[in-house]
MARRODO-798889 format. One line per 8 residues: for each residue x, y, z of C-alpha. Coordinates in nm, 2 decimals, padded with zeros to 4 digits, always signed. Example, Ala and Ser with C-alpha at 12.3 -4.5 7.8 and 13.67 -1.06 7.14 Angstrom:
# residues 2
+01.23:-00.45:+00.78; +01.37:-00.11:+00.71
END
This chain:
# residues 333
-03.39:+02.63:-01.33; -03.09:+02.62:-01.10; -02.83:+02.37:-01.21; -02.68:+02.14:-00.94; -02.35:+01.97:-00.91; -02.30:+01.59:-00.94; -02.02:+01.34:-00.88; -01.81:+01.26:-01.19
-01.86:+00.92:-01.36; -01.61:+00.73:-01.14; -01.62:+00.96:-00.84; -01.24:+00.97:-00.86; -00.99:+01.25:-00.91; -00.93:+01.10:-01.26; -01.27:+01.23:-01.36; -01.06:+01.54:-01.44
-00.98:+01.45:-01.79; -00.61:+01.38:-01.87; -00.51:+01.27:-01.52; -00.41:+00.92:-01.42; -00.34:+00.77:-01.08; -00.13:+00.47:-00.99; -00.08:+00.28:-00.67; +00.19:+00.04:-00.55
+00.16:-00.15:-00.23; +00.38:-00.36:-00.01; +00.17:-00.56:+00.23; +00.46:-00.71:+00.42; +00.60:-00.36:+00.51; +00.24:-00.24:+00.52; +00.31:+00.07:+00.32; +00.27:+00.21:-00.03
+00.29:+00.49:-00.28; +00.04:+00.68:-00.49; +00.14:+00.88:-00.80; -00.06:+01.13:-01.00; +00.05:+01.20:-01.36; -00.09:+01.34:-01.68; -00.03:+01.32:-02.05; +00.16:+01.65:-02.04
+00.31:+01.87:-01.76; +00.05:+02.04:-01.55; +00.03:+02.36:-01.33; +00.05:+02.29:-00.96; +00.05:+02.46:-00.63; +00.08:+02.35:-00.27; -00.02:+02.46:+00.08; +00.11:+02.31:+00.41
-00.09:+02.35:+00.73; +00.04:+02.07:+00.95; +00.33:+02.13:+01.19; +00.54:+01.83:+01.09; +00.56:+01.80:+00.71; +00.79:+01.58:+00.50; +00.83:+01.71:+00.15; +01.03:+01.72:-00.17
+01.04:+02.01:-00.42; +00.75:+02.20:-00.27; +00.94:+02.52:-00.26; +00.95:+02.51:-00.64; +00.57:+02.54:-00.64; +00.56:+02.89:-00.50; +00.41:+03.13:-00.76; +00.73:+03.34:-00.79
+00.95:+03.04:-00.89; +01.08:+02.98:-01.24; +00.92:+02.64:-01.31; +00.54:+02.67:-01.33; +00.45:+02.31:-01.42; +00.54:+01.97:-01.30; +00.55:+01.61:-01.44; +00.40:+01.41:-01.15
+00.31:+01.43:-00.78; +00.38:+01.16:-00.53; +00.21:+01.07:-00.20; +00.40:+00.81:+00.00; +00.42:+00.62:+00.33; +00.75:+00.56:+00.50; +00.82:+00.89:+00.67; +01.15:+01.04:+00.54
+01.24:+00.71:+00.37; +00.93:+00.75:+00.15; +01.07:+01.06:-00.02; +01.28:+00.83:-00.22; +00.96:+00.72:-00.41; +00.99:+01.04:-00.61; +01.33:+00.94:-00.72; +01.19:+00.62:-00.87
+00.92:+00.82:-01.05; +01.17:+01.08:-01.18; +01.40:+00.80:-01.31; +01.11:+00.64:-01.50; +00.99:+00.97:-01.64; +01.34:+01.06:-01.76; +01.34:+00.72:-01.94; +01.02:+00.83:-02.12
+01.18:+01.16:-02.22; +00.95:+01.35:-01.98; +01.08:+01.65:-01.79; +01.20:+02.01:-01.78; +01.45:+02.08:-02.06; +01.78:+02.22:-01.94; +02.02:+02.24:-02.24; +02.08:+01.88:-02.35
+01.93:+01.74:-02.03; +01.58:+01.65:-01.92; +01.49:+01.68:-01.55; +01.15:+01.55:-01.44; +00.99:+01.77:-01.18; +00.83:+01.55:-00.92; +00.72:+01.71:-00.59; +00.63:+01.47:-00.31
+00.49:+01.44:+00.04; +00.51:+01.16:+00.29; +00.32:+01.04:+00.59; +00.45:+00.85:+00.90; +00.34:+00.48:+00.89; +00.63:+00.32:+01.06; +00.44:+00.21:+01.38; +00.16:+00.02:+01.21
+00.26:-00.34:+01.26; +00.44:-00.40:+00.93; +00.79:-00.53:+00.88; +01.03:-00.23:+00.86; +01.36:-00.42:+00.87; +01.45:-00.36:+00.51; +01.81:-00.37:+00.39; +01.75:-00.14:+00.11
+01.50:+00.15:+00.09; +01.20:+00.00:-00.09; +01.04:+00.33:-00.19; +01.23:+00.40:-00.51; +01.09:+00.08:-00.66; +00.74:+00.14:-00.52; +00.74:+00.48:-00.68; +00.84:+00.34:-01.02
+00.58:+00.07:-00.99; +00.31:+00.32:-00.89; +00.39:+00.53:-01.20; +00.37:+00.21:-01.42; +00.03:+00.14:-01.28; -00.11:+00.48:-01.35; -00.46:+00.46:-01.51; -00.78:+00.65:-01.53
-00.94:+00.40:-01.29; -00.78:+00.30:-00.96; -00.88:+00.14:-00.63; -00.93:+00.32:-00.30; -00.91:+00.19:+00.06; -00.61:-00.01:+00.20; -00.38:+00.05:-00.10; -00.11:+00.28:-00.22
-00.01:+00.56:+00.02; -00.31:+00.46:+00.24; -00.19:+00.10:+00.29; -00.04:+00.16:+00.63; -00.25:+00.46:+00.74; -00.42:+00.48:+01.08; -00.63:+00.74:+01.26; -00.70:+00.80:+01.63
-00.96:+00.51:+01.64; -00.96:+00.33:+01.31; -00.75:+00.22:+01.02; -00.71:+00.49:+00.76; -00.67:+00.45:+00.38; -00.67:+00.61:+00.04; -00.98:+00.80:-00.07; -01.10:+00.99:-00.37
-01.40:+01.19:-00.49; -01.51:+01.42:-00.77; -01.77:+01.67:-00.87; -01.89:+01.84:-01.19; -01.99:+02.20:-01.12; -02.27:+02.39:-01.29; -02.00:+02.59:-01.47; -01.89:+02.26:-01.64
-01.56:+02.25:-01.45; -01.45:+01.92:-01.30; -01.29:+01.90:-00.96; -01.15:+01.60:-00.78; -00.95:+01.49:-00.48; -00.73:+01.20:-00.37; -00.60:+01.17:-00.01; -00.41:+00.94:+00.21
-00.57:+00.96:+00.56; -00.33:+00.90:+00.84; -00.45:+01.17:+01.08; -00.37:+01.22:+01.44; -00.74:+01.28:+01.49; -01.05:+01.10:+01.39; -01.28:+01.09:+01.08; -01.57:+00.95:+01.28
-01.78:+01.10:+01.56; -01.70:+00.95:+01.90; -01.72:+00.57:+01.91; -02.00:+00.56:+01.65; -02.02:+00.49:+01.28; -02.10:+00.84:+01.16; -01.85:+01.05:+00.97; -01.77:+01.41:+01.05
-01.80:+01.47:+00.67; -02.16:+01.35:+00.66; -02.32:+01.68:+00.56; -02.12:+01.68:+00.24; -02.19:+01.32:+00.13; -02.32:+01.27:-00.22; -02.53:+00.96:-00.33; -02.45:+00.76:-00.02
-02.09:+00.73:-00.12; -01.98:+00.64:+00.23; -02.28:+00.46:+00.37; -02.55:+00.72:+00.37; -02.58:+00.73:+00.75; -02.63:+01.10:+00.77; -02.51:+01.31:+01.06; -02.45:+01.18:+01.41
-02.73:+01.26:+01.67; -02.49:+01.31:+01.96; -02.14:+01.46:+01.98; -01.85:+01.44:+02.22; -01.71:+01.75:+02.41; -01.60:+01.97:+02.11; -01.30:+02.10:+02.31; -01.15:+01.77:+02.39
-00.94:+01.62:+02.12; -00.94:+01.24:+02.07; -00.60:+01.15:+01.91; -00.33:+00.89:+01.87; -00.07:+01.13:+02.01; +00.13:+00.86:+02.19; +00.23:+00.69:+01.86; +00.35:+01.01:+01.68
+00.24:+00.84:+01.36; +00.05:+01.10:+01.17; -00.02:+01.32:+00.86; -00.29:+01.34:+00.60; -00.17:+01.43:+00.25; -00.37:+01.49:-00.06; -00.42:+01.64:-00.40; -00.70:+01.84:-00.55
-00.74:+01.89:-00.92; -00.94:+02.07:-01.18; -00.97:+02.10:-01.56; -00.99:+02.48:-01.52; -00.72:+02.71:-01.67; -00.55:+02.83:-01.35; -00.22:+03.00:-01.28; +00.02:+02.87:-01.03
-00.10:+03.14:-00.79; -00.46:+03.03:-00.84; -00.36:+02.67:-00.78; -00.20:+02.78:-00.45; -00.52:+02.95:-00.35; -00.72:+02.63:-00.44; -00.48:+02.42:-00.23; -00.53:+02.66:+00.06
-00.91:+02.65:+00.04; -00.90:+02.27:+00.01; -00.76:+02.24:+00.37; -01.11:+02.33:+00.48; -01.19:+01.98:+00.37; -00.95:+01.84:+00.63; -01.11:+02.04:+00.90; -01.46:+01.93:+00.80
-01.37:+01.56:+00.79; -01.10:+01.52:+01.06; -01.12:+01.63:+01.43; -00.87:+01.77:+01.52; -00.68:+01.86:+01.20; -00.36:+02.06:+01.13; -00.20:+01.97:+01.46; +00.16:+02.02:+01.55
+00.23:+01.65:+01.50; +00.05:+01.63:+01.16; +00.23:+01.72:+00.83; -00.10:+01.80:+00.66; -00.04:+01.91:+00.30; -00.25:+01.95:-00.01; -00.12:+01.99:-00.37; -00.35:+02.15:-00.63
-00.34:+02.07:-01.00; -00.49:+02.24:-01.30; -00.48:+02.09:-01.65; -00.59:+02.41:-01.81; -00.84:+02.25:-02.05; -01.14:+02.47:-01.96; -01.12:+02.85:-01.94; -01.26:+03.05:-01.66
-01.59:+03.22:-01.76; -01.59:+03.45:-01.45; -01.25:+03.44:-01.29; -01.34:+03.58:-00.95; -01.66:+03.37:-00.91; -01.51:+03.06:-01.07; -01.20:+03.05:-00.85; -01.42:+03.09:-00.54
-01.64:+02.80:-00.65; -01.34:+02.58:-00.74; -01.18:+02.63:-00.40; -01.51:+02.55:-00.22; -01.56:+02.24:-00.44; -01.21:+02.13:-00.37; -01.26:+02.15:+00.00; -01.59:+01.96:-00.02
-01.44:+01.69:-00.25; -01.15:+01.66:+00.00; -01.39:+01.60:+00.29; -01.58:+01.34:+00.09; -01.26:+01.17:-00.02; -01.14:+01.14:+00.35; -01.47:+00.97:+00.45; -01.46:+00.74:+00.14
-01.10:+00.64:+00.24; -01.22:+00.53:+00.58; -01.53:+00.36:+00.45; -01.33:+00.16:+00.18; -01.04:+00.05:+00.41; -01.01:-00.32:+00.49; -00.81:-00.49:+00.76; -00.46:-00.63:+00.71
-00.28:-00.89:+00.93; -00.11:-00.73:+01.23; -00.32:-00.41:+01.22; -00.30:-00.20:+01.53; -00.65:-00.05:+01.47; -00.97:-00.20:+01.33; -01.12:-00.08:+01.01; -01.46:+00.10:+00.98
-01.59:-00.20:+00.80; -01.48:-00.43:+01.09; -01.69:-00.24:+01.34; -01.98:-00.10:+01.14; -01.98:-00.26:+00.79
END
């Protein structure tokens, strides 16, 4: 009998055992931070396909670099200001004794990526950069269960036609490996087809996790991009994770494959104005039975999880005062 895949118990990236995710949200600024951490350092890779990324310590994740594992990953709103969230996370981890040992010193390794949410109607007149505190708070909130929607790095996110948000999804493969994704959807393009309720990611939905509407019956001109280009307020950033025992090079390949999930769920994706980026994480708990086949399956599952997580972000998002775009629930819920 052919075995089939199924969502994990929570349908969250934390179905990959050992991972925790924390969110911190500032509703006045209309922004936030999401942190992924584990009980021990984990192998990580990254791939950037957008034309306007904002990052910290991503060069360190190349397979030829000395440090192969990291202590946490950060997704943040705030454009370049949001990179300071990683400083708050690093400070807190150092206080816990977590980090890369260099002689008598401990240096936490905390790569980060940001999205642009400065034009979303929130109050941005801060006197002091708020993201260091938000980063620290998100780490403190890290748990195996977390909320999705208008929270964390997805708090201030918008897409071409709707409010964006934070989404997550998971799958358990017939091989026994777990794969998950978490994503902050702030795309230049759209996650829904035309003006309707249907999601581009519909063919990949599991167990009616974003409404069970199925595929759209009509589609707009596929060569004409519907975007929010006038606002220059873009970027979708995410993390895929597995319990497989992967090298940093294999994590990099999984991150690359996972970008297919962006293209399946967002139209258009990877534009010159998006900073689209995906981190990939491997905890190493479960060996590969068939390295070539398993890495192929893991990359494909990561892409599919990412597409589902994007649609779940849109489906779970709720309106906030002063929003410049309606939520999916406002129009179709």
